[in-house]
C-alpha positions in Angstrom: 127.0 -45.1 203.7 124.3 -43.4 205.9 121.2 -42.5 204.0 121.3 -38.7 204.2 117.9 -38.1 202.7 116.1 -40.3 205.3 117.8 -38.3 208.0 116.8 -35.0 206.5 113.2 -36.1 206.1 112.9 -37.4 209.6 114.2 -34.0 210.9 111.9 -32.1 208.5 108.8 -33.9 210.0 109.9 -32.9 213.4 110.6 -29.3 212.4 107.3 -28.8 210.6 105.3 -30.2 213.6 107.1 -27.7 215.9 106.4 -24.9 213.4 102.6 -25.8 213.4 102.5 -25.5 217.2 104.0 -22.0 216.9 101.9 -20.8 214.0 98.8 -22.6 212.8 98.1 -23.4 209.2 94.9 -21.1 209.6 97.2 -18.2 210.6 99.3 -18.9 207.5 96.3 -18.9 205.3 95.3 -15.5 206.6 98.5 -14.1 205.6 98.4 -15.3 202.0 96.7 -12.2 200.6 99.6 -9.9 201.4 102.1 -12.0 199.4 103.6 -10.5 196.2 102.5 -11.3 192.6 104.3 -14.5 191.4 106.7 -14.6 188.4 106.9 -17.6 186.2 110.1 -19.5 186.5 109.1 -21.8 183.7 108.7 -19.0 181.2 112.0 -17.3 182.5 113.9 -20.4 181.8 112.2 -21.3 178.5 112.9 -17.8 177.1 116.4 -17.5 178.5 119.7 -17.8 176.5 121.5 -19.1 179.5 119.0 -20.6 181.9 121.2 -20.3 184.9 119.4 -20.7 188.3 121.9 -19.2 190.7 121.6 -20.8 194.1 122.1 -19.1 197.5 123.3 -21.7 200.0 125.5 -21.5 203.1 126.4 -25.1 203.6 125.6 -28.7 202.5 125.5 -32.0 204.3 128.5 -33.4 202.4 130.9 -30.3 202.3 129.9 -28.5 205.6 130.0 -24.7 205.5 130.6 -23.1 202.2 130.1 -19.6 203.2 128.7 -19.3 206.7 128.4 -15.6 206.9 126.7 -15.2 203.4 123.9 -12.5 203.3 121.0 -12.8 200.8 120.8 -8.9 200.6 124.3 -8.9 199.1 124.5 -12.1 197.1 121.0 -12.3 195.6 121.0 -8.9 193.9 124.5 -9.5 192.6 123.2 -12.8 190.9 120.3 -10.9 189.3 122.7 -8.1 188.1 125.1 -10.7 186.6 122.3 -12.2 184.5 120.8 -15.1 186.4 117.5 -16.3 184.9 116.0 -17.4 188.3 117.2 -17.9 191.8 117.2 -20.9 194.2 117.2 -20.1 197.9 117.7 -23.0 200.3 115.6 -22.6 203.4 116.5 -25.8 205.3 118.3 -24.7 208.5 119.9 -27.8 210.0 121.6 -29.3 207.0 122.0 -26.2 204.7 122.2 -23.2 207.1 119.2 -21.4 205.4 115.8 -20.1 206.5 112.6 -18.6 205.2 114.0 -15.2 206.1 116.5 -15.4 203.3 113.7 -15.4 200.8 111.9 -12.8 202.7 115.0 -10.5 202.6 115.7 -11.2 198.9 112.2 -10.9 197.4 112.0 -7.0 197.3 115.5 -6.7 195.9 115.1 -8.6 192.6 112.6 -9.0 189.8 113.5 -12.5 188.8 111.7 -15.8 189.9 112.7 -17.3 193.2 112.5 -21.1 193.9 112.1 -22.2 197.6 114.5 -25.1 197.8 113.7 -27.4 200.6 112.5 -30.8 201.5 108.7 -30.2 201.2 106.6 -32.9 202.8 103.5 -30.9 203.9 101.2 -28.2 202.4 102.1 -26.3 205.5 105.4 -25.5 203.9 103.7 -24.3 200.6 101.8 -21.7 202.6 105.3 -20.6 204.1 106.7 -20.3 200.6 103.9 -18.2 199.4 103.9 -15.8 202.3 107.7 -15.0 202.0 107.3 -14.5 198.2 108.5 -17.7 196.5 107.4 -18.1 192.9 108.1 -21.9 192.7 108.7 -24.8 195.0 110.8 -27.9 194.8 109.1 -31.3 195.1 111.5 -34.2 195.4 110.2 -37.5 194.1 112.5 -39.5 196.4 111.1 -37.8 199.4 107.4 -38.2 198.6 104.8 -40.9 197.7 103.5 -40.5 194.3 99.9 -39.3 195.5 101.4 -37.0 198.0 103.6 -35.3 195.4 100.5 -34.9 193.2 98.5 -33.4 196.1 101.4 -30.9 196.8 101.7 -29.9 193.2 98.0 -29.2 193.0 98.2 -27.1 196.2 101.1 -25.2 195.0 99.2 -24.2 191.8 96.2 -23.3 193.9 98.5 -20.9 195.8 99.8 -19.5 192.4 103.3 -21.2 192.6 105.1 -23.3 189.9 106.4 -26.7 190.6 110.0 -27.9 189.9 109.8 -31.8 190.2 113.1 -33.4 191.1 113.8 -36.9 189.9 117.0 -38.9 190.0 116.3 -42.1 188.3 114.1 -43.7 185.5 112.1 -45.3 188.4 110.8 -41.8 189.2 109.5 -40.9 185.7 106.0 -41.9 186.8 105.9 -38.7 188.9 105.9 -36.5 185.8 102.4 -35.4 184.8 100.5 -32.4 183.4 100.7 -30.7 186.8 104.4 -30.4 186.7 105.8 -27.2 185.4 109.5 -28.1 185.2 111.4 -31.4 185.6 114.7 -31.4 187.2 117.4 -34.1 187.0 119.3 -34.2 190.3 123.0 -35.3 189.4 123.5 -35.8 193.2 122.3 -39.1 194.8 120.4 -37.8 197.7 121.1 -41.0 199.8 124.9 -40.9 199.3 125.4 -37.3 198.1 127.6 -38.7 195.3 127.4 -36.4 192.2 127.6 -37.5 188.5 126.6 -34.9 185.9 126.2 -37.7 183.3 122.9 -38.6 185.2 121.2 -35.8 183.3 122.5 -37.1 179.9 121.3 -40.6 180.8 117.8 -39.5 181.6 117.3 -36.7 179.0 116.0 -38.9 176.3 113.5 -40.4 178.6 111.8 -37.2 179.4 108.9 -35.6 177.8 110.1 -33.3 175.1 107.6 -30.6 175.9 108.9 -30.2 179.5 111.2 -27.5 180.7 114.2 -29.6 181.8 116.5 -28.5 184.5 119.8 -30.1 185.4 120.8 -29.8 189.1 123.9 -30.3 191.1 127.7 -30.8 190.2 127.8 -28.4 187.3 131.0 -26.3 187.4 132.2 -26.2 183.8 130.5 -23.8 181.2 131.2 -26.5 178.5 128.9 -28.9 180.3 126.1 -26.3 180.2 126.6 -26.1 176.5 126.3 -29.9 176.2 123.2 -30.0 178.4 121.6 -27.2 176.3 122.3 -29.4 173.2 120.6 -32.4 175.0 117.5 -30.4 175.6 117.9 -28.8 179.1 116.9 -25.1 179.6 117.7 -24.7 183.3 120.9 -25.3 185.2 120.9 -25.0 188.8 124.3 -24.1 190.2 125.2 -23.1 193.7 128.5 -24.4 195.1 130.4 -23.2 192.1 129.4 -19.7 192.8 129.1 -19.7 196.6 132.6 -20.9 197.3 134.1 -17.9 195.8 134.5 -14.5 197.5 132.1 -12.7 195.0 129.5 -15.3 193.8 127.8 -12.6 191.5 131.1 -11.9 189.7 131.8 -15.6 189.4 128.4 -16.0 187.8 129.1 -13.2 185.3 132.3 -14.9 184.2 130.6 -18.3 183.9 127.8 -16.7 181.6 130.5 -15.1 179.4 132.1 -18.5 179.0 128.8 -20.1 177.9 128.2 -17.5 175.1 
């Protein structure tokens, strides 16, 4: 099985280098003052009865196109109206069909927090996230050396954004520290893209009890959300379950009714 994560990261390095040539980091820094006031995703999840982080994504490396013509201007407000606690917007273009423009388009239309979901390897991407209006960023332990992850988390905080740290195994528990706002367990192996929701239950007991815990990927059954909440999770990142339907907002609304 080809290691998809390695392929994505190699492409991301190339992509970021090209972006830096087009717009310097100094130019990005100058644009920071104009960015919107951030909203706390951590607080939104901790205080929510459902904790659903509804994801906007057009495609995935394993499934191909899910909804190629999807428009954030339509789907993101429908998620907010249905009762999502927060939003995740994929900005990787090559593998997920997204872009930073998706966050820029969505930000003025909703009041709930937005997570920039991407493969962040460079502080340049944090400035980009801040400028388009992201409230939080995803940092993936499997994609980063520990020291680099800590540096990026610190920089994200300097820029007024929160950090969702994504781990997949007990070997990555060392990445959790006081600078991490939320800890996500990815139920999808980023090397093979095989999904197993039981991964969240396996790791739940090993995580700091004062953390805001998020279960990510492979969640399609409201009953699983109830079980995960009982195991201590407060956030549930769900994309494909909603995006593969004609009306993602409506599907989310029905999902939320089933949780209650």
